[in-house]
N, C-alpha and C positions, 0 to 999 in steps of 0.2 A: 646663854649669852643672847644674841638678839636678832630678830627680824619678826615680821608679823606672820609670815607664811609657815604653815606646818609642813615639815619635811620628814622623809623617812629617817629612822635612826641610821647610824652608821659608825664609822670609826675614823680616827686620825692617828698618824704616827708621831711619836715623840722624835724631834729632829736633832737633838744633841744631848751630850752628857752620858752618864752611865746607863740610862734606860733607852738610849738611842735605838730607833727602829722598832721599839715595842709599841703595840697598838693600845689605844684606849677607845672604848666603845661609848656611844651616847645614845639615848633613847629618842624615839619619835615624840617630840614635845614641841608645842607651839612656842615660838620665841627663842628656841635654842639654836644658836649658830656658832659653831666652833671657829675660833680665829684661824684664818687661812694660813697655810704653810709659809707663804712669802711674808705675811704680816708678822708671824711669830719669828721667822728668821731675822727680819729687820729689828724687831724689838729686842731679841736676845743678843744680837750684835751690839745694840746700844747698851745693854745691861751686863755684858760679859764680865766686867770688873766688879760689878755691884752684887752679883748673885751669890758667889761663894760665902757661906756662913750667914747669909741674910735671913731675917725673919720676915716671911712673906704672907700677905693677906690677899686672897683671891675672892673679892666680893662679886655677887651675882655669878658664881662659878660656872654654872651651865655644864658644859662638857668637861671642864677641868683642864682643858688643853694648856692654858697658861700656868696654872699651879703645878701640874705634873711636870711640865717642862722645867720650871724653876727647881723642883725637887730633884729632877734628873741632873741638873747642872750644879748641884751642891748647896742649895739653900739649907740652912740648919733646921728650919721648920716652915711648914706651909699650912695655913688655916684657910679652908675653903668654906664659904658661906653660900648656901643655895636653898631657896624657898621651896621649889617644886620637889615633892616627895620622890617621884620617879627619877628625876635627875640626881637627887641626893643619894638614892639607892645605887644608881649606876656609878657615882663617884666612889662610894664605899666598895663596890665590887671591883672597880679598877684599882683602887688602892691595895686591896687584898691580893689581886692578881699580880700586881707589880711588886708585892712584898715590900712596900716602902713604909717605914715606920715614922717618917718625918711629916706625914700628911694627916691632918685632923679635919674631919668633915663635920660641919655644923648645919643642921637643917633648920633654917630660920629666915625670916624676912631680913634682908641685909640692912635696911635703914633702921628697923627696930633693934636689931642686934647691935648696930653701931651706937645707938642711943643708950642702950642698957648695959652691954657687956664688953664692948671693945676696949674701953679704957683700962681694963685689967691687964692688958698686954701692950707691948710696944712693937711696932713693925717698921722695918727699914725700907720695904717695898710693898706697894699696894697696886693690884690690878683692879681697876674699876670699870666694869663693862656691863652696865644695865641694859636691858632690852632697848633697842633703838626706839621702838614705837612708844615706850613708856615715858620718854622725855624726862628722865630722872637724873641726867648727868650733873646738872648744877646743884640740885638738891642733895644728891649723894655726895658730891665734892664738899659741900659746906657741912653736911652731917659728919663726914669723915674728919674734916678739919677740927670740928668742935668736940669730937669724941675723946680726945686725949690719947689716942692710940698710936700716933705717929712719932717715931723717934726723931731726934734732931737731924735735919737734912734728908729726911725720908723722900724717896722717889715715888711718884704716883703716875701710873700709866692709865690713860683713858682712851677707850675705843668708841667712836661715835660715827653716825651717818653724815653729820654736817661738821664743818670746822668749828672748833670751840671758840667762844668769845672770852678771852682771858680776863676781860673786865668783869665778867660774871662769876669768875672763880674766886676762891679765897685770896685775899689781898697779899698774904705772905707766901703764895706759891708763885714760882717763876718758871717760865717755859724753858725746856732744855732741847727738845727735838720735836719736830712735826713732820709727818709724812702722810701722803694719800696713796692708797692702793685700791683702785677701783672705787667702790662705794664706801670704803672704810677709811676714816681719818684717825690716825694714830698720833697721840699727843703724850709726850713724857714731860712731867713737871717735877719740880723739887720744892718741898716745903721748907722754908727758911725759918 
């Protein structure tokens, strides 16, 4: 997930659903920043009616905190895309430790995967959280919109260091919720 500073690896707890209180570990990796508990709690309060049976895509998965939280809360499938080998391996280890069969890990660059392979599936919910310093939010949003993988009415959650300019997002996306928690701006949009 995102920031420029390298921090020691650690763990976060899943905050709701059938895997509640279970820990997921993440490696010491530059740019990896798990979504804070309060950010995840707000997000999943927003999504509580949309998660059960949803097909979820977690782009730039990093720690997998958002994807594993969705799986815990009843998503029918969760595809996590992560480029960094060490992070992808940790995602696999966490999936195996949690014994969740609904999570698929794809080790790939998220933008390349969107351009080549994403259109083979349809997703109801997408977590889009590129590293903050990479400044890829708008490019990733447009690549996602053009990929053909969004189901009608799909929800897209974007986490960013700055407020998003909706004029720079795909024109058929509309804002649903916006919140700031510390240095994190959370934006929930819907693809129409």
